[in-house]
C-alpha positions as CSV (number, residue, x, y, z in Angstrom):
1,M,56.8,35.6,38.3
2,S,58.1,32.4,36.9
3,K,56.3,30.4,34.3
4,L,56.0,27.5,36.7
5,K,54.5,29.6,39.5
6,L,52.0,31.1,37.0
7,L,50.8,27.6,36.0
8,E,50.4,26.6,39.6
9,D,48.3,29.7,40.5
10,M,46.0,29.0,37.4
11,R,45.5,25.4,38.5
12,T,44.6,26.5,42.0
13,R,42.0,29.1,40.7
14,D,40.5,26.5,38.3
15,E,40.1,24.1,41.2
16,I,38.3,26.7,43.3
17,V,36.1,27.8,40.3
18,F,34.9,24.3,39.5
19,K,34.6,22.9,43.0
20,L,31.7,25.2,44.0
21,P,29.5,24.5,40.9
22,V,29.9,20.8,41.4
23,K,28.4,21.0,44.9
24,Y,25.5,23.0,43.7
25,V,24.9,20.6,40.8
26,R,24.8,17.7,43.2
27,L,22.3,19.5,45.4
28,C,20.1,20.4,42.4
29,R,20.3,16.9,41.1
30,M,19.1,15.5,44.5
31,F,16.3,18.0,44.5
32,A,15.3,17.2,40.9
33,V,15.2,13.5,41.6
34,S,13.0,14.0,44.6
35,L,10.7,16.3,42.6
36,A,10.5,13.8,39.7
37,F,9.7,11.0,42.2
38,C,6.8,13.1,43.6
39,V,5.5,14.1,40.2
40,T,5.8,10.6,38.9
41,S,4.0,9.2,41.9
42,L,1.2,11.7,41.5
43,L,0.9,11.1,37.8
44,F,0.8,7.3,38.4
45,V,-2.1,7.8,40.8
46,V,-4.0,9.9,38.3
47,I,-3.3,7.6,35.4
48,Y,-4.2,4.5,37.5
49,E,-7.5,6.0,38.6
50,N,-8.4,6.9,35.0
51,Q,-7.3,3.5,33.7
52,R,-9.4,1.8,36.3
53,R,-12.4,3.8,35.3
54,L,-11.7,3.2,31.6
55,H,-11.0,-0.5,32.1
56,H,-13.9,-1.8,30.0
57,L,-13.4,0.8,27.3
58,V,-9.7,0.6,26.4
59,Q,-8.4,-2.6,27.9
60,P,-5.8,-4.5,25.8
61,L,-8.2,-7.2,24.9
62,L,-5.9,-10.1,25.5
63,S,-8.4,-12.5,27.1
64,Q,-9.6,-15.5,25.0
65,Q,-13.3,-15.0,25.2
66,S,-15.9,-12.3,25.6
67,T,-19.0,-12.9,27.6
68,V,-22.4,-12.1,26.3
69,N,-25.6,-11.9,28.4
70,S,-27.2,-14.7,26.4
71,P,-27.0,-18.5,26.1
72,A,-23.9,-19.8,24.5
73,T,-23.8,-20.0,20.7
74,P,-22.4,-22.9,18.8
75,S,-18.7,-22.7,18.0
76,P,-18.2,-21.6,14.4
77,R,-15.7,-23.3,12.0
78,A,-12.0,-22.5,12.3
79,P,-10.9,-19.6,10.1
80,W,-9.6,-20.6,6.7
81,I,-7.0,-17.9,6.5
82,K,-4.4,-16.6,9.0
83,W,-5.0,-12.8,9.0
84,K,-1.6,-11.9,10.4
85,A,0.3,-13.9,7.7
86,Q,-1.5,-11.6,5.1
87,L,-0.3,-8.4,6.9
88,H,2.4,-6.7,5.0
89,P,5.6,-6.1,7.1
90,E,5.4,-2.3,6.8
91,L,2.1,-2.5,8.8
92,M,3.6,-4.3,11.7
93,V,4.4,-1.0,13.4
94,H,0.7,-0.1,13.5
95,P,-1.5,-1.0,16.4
96,W,-3.1,-3.9,14.5
97,T,-0.9,-6.5,16.2
98,G,0.1,-4.7,19.3
99,K,-1.5,-3.1,22.3
100,T,-4.5,-0.9,22.2
101,L,-3.3,2.7,22.0
102,Q,-4.0,4.5,25.2
103,P,-5.7,7.9,24.8
104,L,-4.7,11.2,26.5
105,M,-6.9,11.3,29.6
106,A,-6.2,14.8,30.9
107,D,-9.4,16.3,29.4
108,M,-11.7,13.3,30.2
109,K,-15.1,14.3,31.4
110,P,-17.3,12.3,33.8
111,F,-18.9,9.3,32.1
112,T,-22.1,10.3,30.3
113,Q,-23.7,9.3,27.1
114,Q,-22.3,12.3,25.2
115,S,-18.8,12.4,26.7
116,D,-18.4,8.7,26.1
117,Y,-19.4,9.3,22.5
118,D,-16.9,12.1,22.1
119,Y,-14.2,10.0,23.6
120,L,-15.0,7.0,21.3
121,Q,-15.1,9.3,18.3
122,N,-11.8,10.9,19.0
123,H,-10.1,7.6,19.8
124,I,-11.3,5.9,16.6
125,I,-10.4,8.6,14.2
126,S,-7.0,9.4,15.8
127,A,-5.7,6.1,17.0
128,G,-7.7,3.4,15.4
129,L,-8.7,0.2,17.2
130,N,-6.8,-2.9,18.2
131,I,-8.2,-5.6,15.8
132,S,-5.8,-8.4,17.0
133,R,-8.7,-10.3,18.7
134,I,-11.5,-9.5,16.3
135,A,-9.3,-10.5,13.4
136,Q,-9.1,-14.0,14.9
137,L,-12.9,-14.2,15.4
138,K,-14.2,-17.3,13.6
139,V,-17.1,-16.3,11.3
140,D,-19.4,-19.2,10.3
141,Y,-19.9,-18.7,6.5
142,E,-18.9,-20.3,3.3
143,P,-16.4,-18.0,1.6
144,L,-16.9,-17.1,-2.0
145,D,-14.4,-18.3,-4.5
146,I,-13.3,-14.7,-5.3
147,E,-12.4,-14.1,-1.7
148,K,-10.4,-17.3,-1.4
149,E,-8.6,-16.4,-4.7
150,L,-7.7,-12.8,-3.9
151,L,-6.7,-13.4,-0.3
152,S,-4.3,-16.0,-1.4
153,E,-2.3,-13.3,-3.1
154,A,0.2,-10.9,-1.6
155,A,-0.7,-7.3,-0.7
156,L,0.1,-4.6,-3.2
157,T,3.5,-2.9,-2.6
158,D,3.9,-0.9,-5.8
159,A,1.2,1.5,-6.8
160,L,2.5,1.5,-10.4
161,K,1.9,-2.2,-10.8
162,V,-1.9,-1.8,-11.1
163,P,-3.8,-1.0,-14.3
164,N,-3.2,2.5,-15.6
165,E,-5.7,4.1,-17.9
166,S,-3.0,6.3,-19.5
167,Y,-1.2,3.3,-21.0
168,T,-4.3,1.0,-21.5
169,K,-5.1,0.5,-25.2
170,V,-8.6,0.1,-26.7
171,A,-9.6,-0.7,-30.3
172,I,-12.7,-1.5,-32.3
173,L,-12.4,-5.0,-33.6
174,N,-15.0,-4.6,-36.4
175,P,-14.6,-1.0,-37.6
176,K,-16.8,0.2,-40.4
177,P,-17.3,3.6,-42.0
178,T,-21.0,3.5,-41.0
179,H,-23.1,1.2,-38.8
180,S,-26.7,0.2,-38.8
181,V,-29.1,-0.1,-35.8
182,G,-29.0,-3.7,-34.5
183,Q,-25.4,-4.4,-35.4
184,T,-23.0,-5.3,-32.6
185,V,-19.8,-3.5,-32.0
186,A,-16.8,-5.2,-30.4
187,I,-14.1,-3.3,-28.5
188,R,-10.8,-4.9,-27.3
189,I,-9.3,-3.5,-24.1
190,D,-5.6,-4.4,-23.3
191,I,-4.6,-3.4,-19.8
192,Y,-1.2,-1.9,-19.1
193,N,0.3,-0.9,-15.7
194,G,1.9,2.3,-14.6
195,Y,5.3,1.2,-16.0
196,G,3.7,0.8,-19.5
197,H,4.0,-3.0,-19.2
198,P,1.1,-5.3,-20.3
199,M,-0.8,-7.0,-17.5
200,A,-1.0,-10.7,-17.7
201,R,-3.9,-11.3,-15.3
202,G,-7.6,-10.5,-15.2
203,G,-10.0,-9.7,-12.4
204,D,-10.2,-5.9,-12.9
205,V,-13.6,-4.1,-13.0
206,I,-13.9,-2.6,-16.5
207,W,-16.8,-0.4,-17.6
208,V,-17.6,0.4,-21.2
209,W,-20.6,2.4,-22.4
210,L,-21.8,4.0,-25.6
211,T,-23.2,7.5,-25.4
212,E,-24.5,10.5,-27.3
213,K,-25.2,13.3,-25.0
214,E,-27.2,15.5,-27.4
215,K,-29.8,12.8,-27.7
216,G,-29.8,11.8,-24.1
217,A,-28.8,8.3,-25.3
218,A,-26.5,5.8,-23.6
219,L,-25.9,2.1,-23.4
220,A,-23.7,-0.1,-21.2
221,A,-21.7,-2.9,-22.9
222,H,-21.2,-6.5,-21.9
223,I,-17.7,-7.3,-20.7
224,T,-15.8,-10.6,-21.1
225,D,-12.7,-11.1,-19.0
226,F,-10.1,-13.4,-20.7
227,R,-8.0,-13.5,-17.4
228,N,-4.9,-12.5,-19.3
229,G,-5.1,-8.7,-19.2
230,T,-7.4,-8.5,-22.3
231,Y,-11.1,-7.7,-22.1
232,L,-13.8,-7.8,-24.7
233,A,-16.7,-5.3,-24.7
234,E,-19.8,-6.0,-26.9
235,A,-22.8,-3.9,-27.4
236,P,-25.6,-3.6,-30.0
237,V,-26.0,-0.2,-31.7
238,L,-29.5,0.9,-30.8
239,W,-30.0,4.4,-32.2
240,I,-29.0,6.5,-35.2
241,G,-26.3,9.2,-34.6
242,Q,-22.7,9.9,-33.8
243,I,-21.9,7.7,-30.8
244,T,-18.9,8.0,-28.5
245,I,-17.4,4.9,-26.8
246,K,-16.1,5.4,-23.2
247,V,-13.9,2.9,-21.3
248,S,-13.1,3.1,-17.6
249,V,-10.6,0.9,-15.8
250,R,-12.7,1.4,-12.7
251,Y,-11.3,-0.9,-10.0
252,P,-8.0,-2.8,-10.2
253,R,-8.0,-6.4,-8.9
254,E,-5.7,-5.3,-6.2
255,S,-8.3,-2.8,-4.8
256,L,-10.8,-5.6,-4.4
257,R,-8.3,-7.7,-2.6
258,A,-7.7,-4.8,-0.2
259,L,-11.4,-4.4,0.4
260,L,-11.9,-8.1,1.1
261,Y,-8.8,-8.2,3.4
262,T,-9.9,-5.2,5.5
263,R,-13.3,-6.8,6.1
264,H,-11.7,-10.2,6.8
265,T,-9.5,-8.7,9.5
266,M,-11.6,-5.8,10.9
267,K,-15.0,-7.4,10.2
268,S,-16.5,-3.9,10.1
269,L,-15.1,-0.6,9.0
270,R,-17.7,1.5,10.8
271,Y,-19.0,1.2,14.3
272,V,-22.1,2.7,15.9
273,A,-22.5,3.9,19.4
274,A,-25.3,2.6,21.7
275,G,-26.9,5.2,24.0
276,Y,-28.0,3.7,27.3
277,V,-30.3,6.2,29.1
278,T,-32.4,6.3,32.3
279,N,-33.8,9.2,34.2
280,S,-30.7,9.5,36.3
281,D,-27.8,8.1,34.2
282,S,-26.5,7.6,30.6
283,E,-23.6,6.0,28.9
284,S,-22.4,5.0,25.4
285,T,-20.6,1.9,24.1
286,L,-19.6,0.5,20.8
287,C,-21.8,-1.8,18.7
288,L,-21.1,-4.4,16.0
289,P,-22.9,-7.3,14.2
290,F,-20.2,-9.6,15.6
291,P,-19.9,-11.0,19.1
292,R,-16.5,-9.5,19.8
293,I,-16.0,-5.8,20.1
294,P,-12.6,-4.0,20.8
295,G,-12.7,-2.6,24.4
296,Y,-15.3,-4.8,26.0
297,H,-15.2,-8.2,27.7
298,T,-18.9,-8.2,28.4
299,L,-21.5,-7.6,25.7
300,C,-25.2,-7.0,25.4
301,N,-26.8,-9.4,22.9
302,F,-29.5,-7.6,21.0
303,T,-29.9,-10.3,18.3
304,A,-33.5,-11.0,19.5
305,R,-34.4,-7.3,19.2
306,N,-33.0,-7.4,15.6
307,H,-35.4,-10.2,14.6
308,G,-32.9,-12.9,15.2
309,Q,-30.1,-11.3,13.2
310,S,-26.8,-10.7,15.0
311,W,-26.3,-7.4,16.8
312,Y,-24.1,-6.8,19.9
313,C,-23.1,-3.7,21.9
314,G,-20.7,-3.2,24.8
315,H,-22.3,-3.7,28.2
316,P,-22.7,-0.5,30.2
317,R,-19.9,0.0,32.8
318,K,-22.2,1.8,35.3
319,P,-24.0,-0.6,37.7
320,S,-27.1,1.6,37.4
321,L,-27.5,0.8,33.7
322,R,-28.6,-2.4,32.1
323,C,-28.8,-3.8,28.5
324,A,-32.5,-3.0,28.6
325,D,-31.7,0.7,28.9
326,W,-30.5,0.9,25.3
327,V,-32.7,3.5,23.6
328,L,-30.5,5.5,21.1
329,M,-27.8,4.9,18.5
330,R,-25.4,7.1,16.6
331,D,-22.8,6.7,13.9
332,L,-19.1,6.9,14.6
333,E,-16.5,7.9,11.9
334,F,-14.3,5.4,10.1
335,P,-11.4,4.2,12.2
336,K,-7.9,5.1,11.2
337,P,-5.4,3.8,10.3
338,L,-6.6,0.9,8.2
339,P,-4.5,-2.3,7.6
340,L,-3.4,-1.2,4.2
341,T,0.0,-1.0,2.5
342,A,1.1,2.4,1.4
343,A,0.6,1.3,-2.2
344,E,-3.0,0.2,-1.6
345,D,-3.7,3.4,0.2
346,V,-2.5,5.5,-2.7
347,V,-4.5,3.5,-5.3
348,L,-7.7,3.7,-3.3
349,S,-7.4,7.3,-2.1
350,T,-6.8,8.6,-5.6
351,A,-9.7,6.7,-7.1
352,L,-12.1,9.5,-6.5
353,Q,-10.0,12.4,-7.8
354,K,-11.4,12.4,-11.4
355,P,-14.9,13.1,-12.6
356,V,-15.1,9.7,-14.4
357,P,-12.7,7.4,-12.6
358,R,-9.8,5.9,-14.6
359,L,-11.3,6.9,-18.0
360,V,-9.2,5.8,-20.9
361,H,-8.6,8.9,-23.1
362,Q,-8.8,7.4,-26.5
363,N,-11.2,8.8,-29.0
364,L,-13.5,6.0,-30.3
365,T,-16.6,6.9,-32.3
366,L,-19.3,5.2,-34.3
367,L,-21.4,6.7,-37.1
368,V,-24.8,5.0,-37.3
369,T,-26.8,6.0,-40.3
370,S,-29.7,3.6,-40.8
371,G,-31.8,0.9,-39.2
372,Q,-34.6,0.6,-36.7
373,Q,-34.7,-0.9,-33.3
374,R,-36.9,-4.0,-32.9
375,I,-39.6,-3.9,-30.2
376,P,-39.1,-6.8,-27.7
377,P,-42.1,-8.9,-26.6
378,P,-44.1,-8.2,-23.5
379,C,-42.6,-9.4,-20.2
380,D,-44.2,-12.6,-18.8
381,P,-46.3,-11.6,-15.9
382,F,-46.2,-15.1,-14.5
383,N,-42.5,-15.8,-14.5
384,H,-39.7,-13.4,-13.6
385,T,-36.7,-15.6,-14.0
386,H,-35.3,-13.5,-16.8
387,T,-34.9,-10.5,-14.5
388,W,-32.3,-12.5,-12.5
389,F,-30.2,-13.5,-15.5
390,D,-30.7,-10.9,-18.3
391,Q,-27.2,-10.0,-19.6
392,T,-25.9,-6.5,-20.3
393,P,-27.3,-4.5,-22.0
394,R,-30.7,-4.8,-20.3
395,G,-31.8,-1.6,-21.8
396,Y,-30.7,1.8,-23.0
397,F,-31.4,5.5,-22.5
398,F,-32.9,7.6,-25.4
399,Q,-34.0,11.1,-24.7
400,R,-33.3,10.3,-21.1
401,T,-36.0,7.6,-21.0
402,W,-35.1,4.0,-20.2
403,I,-36.1,1.5,-22.8
404,P,-35.7,-2.2,-21.8
405,T,-34.3,-4.5,-24.4
406,A,-35.3,-7.9,-23.0
407,C,-39.0,-7.4,-22.8
408,T,-41.5,-4.6,-22.5
409,V,-43.5,-3.5,-19.5
410,P,-46.4,-1.1,-19.2
411,P,-45.4,2.6,-19.8
412,P,-45.2,4.8,-16.7
413,L,-48.4,6.7,-17.4
414,A,-50.2,8.4,-14.5
415,E,-53.6,6.8,-15.2
416,L,-52.0,3.4,-15.4
417,W,-50.3,4.0,-12.0
418,L,-53.5,5.1,-10.4
419,H,-55.3,2.0,-11.7
420,C,-52.5,-0.3,-10.7
421,L,-52.1,1.1,-7.2
422,R,-55.8,1.3,-6.3
423,D,-56.6,-0.8,-3.2
424,T,-52.8,-1.3,-2.7
425,T,-50.3,-1.1,0.1
426,V,-46.7,-0.5,-0.8
427,V,-44.2,-1.6,1.8
428,M,-40.6,-0.2,1.4
429,A,-37.9,-1.8,3.5
430,G,-34.4,-0.4,2.8
431,D,-32.2,2.6,3.0
432,S,-32.3,6.2,1.9
433,N,-32.4,5.2,-1.7
434,L,-35.8,3.7,-1.2
435,L,-36.7,6.8,0.7
436,M,-36.0,8.7,-2.5
437,W,-38.3,6.3,-4.3
438,F,-41.0,7.0,-1.7
439,S,-40.7,10.7,-2.4
440,R,-41.0,10.3,-6.2
441,I,-44.0,8.0,-6.0
442,K,-45.6,10.4,-3.5
443,Q,-45.3,13.2,-6.1
444,R,-46.9,11.1,-8.8
445,I,-49.7,9.7,-6.7
446,N,-50.3,12.9,-4.7
447,C,-50.8,11.1,-1.4
448,E,-50.6,12.8,2.0
449,I,-47.6,12.1,4.3
450,T,-47.8,11.3,8.0
451,R,-44.6,11.0,10.1
452,A,-43.9,8.9,13.1
453,R,-42.5,12.0,14.7
454,Q,-42.5,15.7,13.8
455,D,-38.7,16.0,13.6
456,A,-36.6,16.6,10.5
457,V,-34.1,13.7,10.6
458,W,-34.1,11.7,7.4
459,H,-34.6,8.3,9.0
460,T,-38.0,9.1,10.6
461,P,-40.4,6.4,9.4
462,L,-42.9,7.8,6.8
463,T,-46.4,6.8,5.7
464,C,-48.3,8.2,2.8
465,R,-52.1,7.7,2.2
466,R,-54.6,8.6,-0.5
467,P,-58.1,7.5,0.8
468,D,-60.0,8.0,-2.5
469,I,-58.1,5.1,-4.2
470,N,-57.4,3.2,-0.9
471,F,-53.7,3.6,-1.3
472,T,-51.1,3.4,1.5
473,M,-47.3,3.5,1.2
474,S,-44.8,3.2,4.0
475,W,-41.0,3.5,4.3
476,K,-38.7,2.5,7.2
477,L,-35.0,2.1,7.4
478,H,-33.8,-1.5,7.6
479,G,-32.5,-3.0,10.8
480,Y,-29.0,-3.2,12.1
481,P,-26.5,-2.6,10.7
482,E,-27.6,0.8,9.5
483,H,-25.8,4.1,9.7
484,P,-28.2,7.0,10.3
485,N,-25.6,9.7,10.9
486,S,-22.8,10.9,13.2
487,N,-24.3,14.4,13.9
488,H,-27.3,13.3,16.0
489,W,-28.7,10.5,18.2
490,A,-31.4,8.3,16.5
491,E,-34.3,6.6,18.2
492,L,-34.4,2.8,17.9
493,S,-38.0,2.9,16.8
494,D,-36.8,4.3,13.5
495,F,-35.3,0.9,12.5
496,T,-36.9,-2.4,11.8
497,S,-35.3,-5.4,10.2
498,V,-36.4,-6.3,6.7
499,C,-37.6,-9.7,7.8
500,E,-39.9,-8.1,10.4
501,R,-41.4,-5.7,7.9
502,I,-42.1,-8.6,5.6
503,D,-43.6,-10.7,8.4
504,S,-45.9,-7.8,9.3
505,V,-47.7,-8.0,5.9
506,P,-51.1,-9.5,6.5
507,A,-52.6,-12.5,4.7
508,V,-55.2,-10.5,2.9
509,G,-55.0,-7.5,0.6
510,K,-52.9,-6.4,-2.3
511,H,-49.4,-5.6,-1.2
512,I,-46.2,-4.6,-3.1
513,V,-43.0,-5.1,-1.1
514,I,-39.8,-3.5,-2.3
515,I,-36.5,-4.4,-0.7
516,H,-33.1,-2.8,-0.9
517,M,-30.0,-3.7,1.1
518,Y,-26.9,-2.2,-0.2
519,I,-24.7,0.8,0.9
520,H,-25.0,0.3,4.7
521,F,-23.9,-3.4,4.4
522,T,-20.9,-2.7,2.2
523,I,-19.0,-1.4,5.3
524,H,-19.1,-4.8,6.9
525,H,-17.9,-8.3,6.0
526,Y,-20.3,-9.7,3.4
527,S,-21.2,-12.6,5.8
528,I,-23.5,-10.1,7.5
529,L,-25.5,-9.4,4.4
530,L,-25.6,-13.2,3.7
531,N,-27.1,-13.7,7.2
532,R,-29.8,-11.1,6.5
533,L,-30.6,-12.5,3.0
534,K,-31.3,-15.9,4.5
535,C,-33.8,-14.4,6.8
536,V,-35.3,-12.3,4.0
537,K,-35.7,-15.3,1.8
538,R,-37.5,-17.2,4.5
539,A,-39.8,-14.2,5.2
540,I,-40.7,-13.9,1.5
541,E,-41.5,-17.6,1.2
542,E,-43.8,-17.3,4.1
543,L,-45.4,-14.1,2.7
544,L,-46.1,-15.7,-0.7
545,R,-47.7,-18.7,1.0
546,R,-50.0,-16.7,3.2
547,N,-50.9,-13.9,0.8
548,P,-51.2,-14.8,-2.9
549,N,-51.8,-11.1,-3.8
550,A,-48.4,-10.0,-2.6
551,R,-45.8,-8.9,-5.1
552,V,-42.1,-8.7,-4.2
553,L,-39.4,-6.8,-5.9
554,I,-35.7,-6.7,-4.9
555,R,-33.7,-3.7,-5.9
556,A,-30.1,-4.6,-6.8
557,P,-27.0,-2.4,-6.2
558,H,-26.3,0.5,-8.6
559,H,-23.1,2.2,-9.8
560,A,-22.0,4.9,-7.2
561,Y,-18.6,6.1,-6.3
562,H,-18.9,9.7,-5.2
563,G,-18.7,9.9,-1.4
564,W,-16.5,7.6,0.7
565,N,-13.1,6.3,-0.2
566,P,-14.1,3.1,-2.0
567,I,-12.3,1.0,0.6
568,Y,-15.0,1.9,3.1
569,G,-17.8,0.6,0.9
570,G,-19.8,1.2,-2.3
571,D,-20.0,-0.3,-5.7
572,M,-16.7,-2.2,-5.6
573,T,-18.7,-4.8,-3.8
574,V,-21.4,-5.1,-6.4
575,P,-20.2,-8.3,-8.2
576,I,-20.1,-10.0,-4.8
577,Y,-23.6,-8.7,-3.7
578,V,-25.2,-9.7,-7.0
579,E,-23.7,-13.2,-6.7
580,L,-25.0,-13.5,-3.1
581,L,-28.5,-12.3,-4.1
582,R,-28.7,-14.8,-6.9
583,R,-27.4,-17.6,-4.8
584,E,-29.7,-17.0,-1.8
585,F,-32.9,-16.5,-3.7
586,R,-32.5,-19.6,-5.8
587,G,-36.0,-21.2,-6.0
588,L,-37.8,-17.8,-6.0
589,Y,-36.7,-16.5,-9.4
590,N,-40.1,-17.0,-11.0
591,R,-42.0,-15.3,-8.2
592,V,-39.8,-12.4,-7.3
593,V,-38.6,-9.5,-9.6
594,F,-34.9,-8.7,-9.5
595,L,-34.5,-5.0,-10.3
596,N,-31.0,-5.0,-11.8
597,L,-30.4,-1.3,-12.3
598,W,-26.6,-1.6,-12.8
599,D,-26.8,-0.9,-16.6
600,M,-29.0,2.1,-16.0
601,S,-26.6,3.7,-13.5
602,V,-23.4,2.9,-15.7
603,A,-25.0,4.2,-18.9
604,G,-26.3,7.3,-17.1
605,E,-22.8,7.9,-15.7
606,N,-24.2,8.2,-12.2
607,T,-21.7,9.2,-9.5
608,D,-23.6,9.6,-6.2
609,Y,-24.8,7.0,-3.7
610,H,-28.2,8.7,-4.3
611,P,-28.7,8.5,-8.1
612,D,-29.2,11.7,-10.1
613,E,-32.8,12.8,-10.1
614,W,-33.5,11.9,-13.8
615,I,-31.9,8.5,-13.4
616,D,-33.7,7.8,-10.2
617,Q,-37.0,8.7,-11.7
618,Q,-36.4,6.2,-14.5
619,M,-35.6,3.6,-11.9
620,V,-38.9,4.2,-10.1
621,N,-40.8,4.0,-13.4
622,F,-39.1,0.7,-14.3
623,A,-39.8,-0.8,-10.8
624,L,-43.5,0.2,-10.7
625,S,-44.0,-0.9,-14.3
626,H,-42.8,-4.4,-13.3
627,A,-44.9,-4.3,-10.1
628,C,-48.0,-3.5,-12.2
629,N,-47.2,-6.2,-14.7
630,M,-46.8,-9.0,-12.1
631,A,-49.6,-11.5,-11.8
632,P,-50.8,-12.5,-8.3
633,A,-49.0,-15.4,-6.7
634,L,-52.2,-17.4,-6.6
635,R,-51.9,-17.9,-10.4
636,L,-48.3,-19.1,-10.3
């Protein structure tokens, strides 16, 4: 066979071999196209039906205005900052500026209160929320200077450009071989970043304290920020011994900027779910203290139920449910992701990885060999202005007992407490930290507790009575926003606004009112706390006018970082909160005691949101000593 003939035969065989598969491929392709069309059509029908049912829950939120079942509210001022301009380019791929992420719907259950909650929970922690509309919500408030200053700066893009405790240098400016009690020690702190370069700006949160563990002694130092990367810590030496100086570069300026930015854009970093329930139906929707909620065009306005303080929840989708059917609430987890740069996320997420955050490891000690601490004069029972403006240190620990340095109050003796609290009603309006105080006073007074309900949840309102001395004490969690827990549904009767609690105090009888508004509010933009403080001030003014025997104490924030990532809330907000408290209660300084416990919690190296037991007991002693030292308002 010739070579040419062989090639022709091979070409013929190849044509036969390849012609048959091509026909089959074409047939298969036509069948696949038809099958894909059918599957796509069916999938479209399923998705459309689910999207129709979920319209009010996960809609893209592109309309200009939500509706609320209440009269129109006045239009607030225009925003003073453009939130999107502050967003770092690396975040533009996140859902903050795009569509709401659609969830997987294959496993959706019929709408019920619990299935709605499960859906909302999974959606928030896995996909976040679209904040594009809520970021543009105009909030009517006067921004603090610190917010305007920090939000005018760019977001952090290099985690090594923040203060670094390993490079930071500290030195005693007035070193001596020995010191005497009463002398002042001055410590210079020079801040360096992670590259070992000196920082040329201030605004960081620096903590300095003197301690001697064997004596149970500790003292917080006063800090001066020179705004150039150098800080000065000053503290008097108040006991004899071998004292260690500790320095913590606690919060970089950039962390506070991130905290303010997330609240400016998201408004709230934790939502709660409203449970609407009837005999035949139930449903859950999101709630916020702002009249714009991702996922809902129609809202229920519960401001009136919150004693005139803003509170809104998504309107039920089911026609059978109304706003009036709201009876339960429950926490949701923090949404993810947050509008942070990668560098901001690193700085904030690593802040809790050390027992004492950002502690400068430089061995500074003092040897105190002589001297005696002076005894301060008694506190003025008729004027409490000093409690609002006493500078650090306001006191010190010795043998784990708190000793005030500005003025003295009656010692926390049991017989003095019984005499002071006879014929008295103590009203506590606040969070779980005041619940801890309730328990400690109960142990000292030995009163008998009665519960609003016989369940074990922590937020059940409590009352404690001791008839033989005519003593009554009550505690109730403050009104919305509050965050009871994410593992159970809470009854609305467990919460009452602080203003309403104050307004309920009668015009006769001896009453001690203790107020604490802190951790639950740090999750939200500080304008919410500001709104509540205005209401509280008005209620206190009315109380002091109608009941001259009333005594009011406001518990300030304490040092606490063990728990959430600090971006979610906690003591990073304390400088802002103290400024708000002082600003809003101007005019009441002489009539209301400001329990500034910051020095106590720093010196005691407290970590938890609920202070250590021994620190908390000293806080209670300090508070009641002030309450027992207060003169009736009638004599002011």
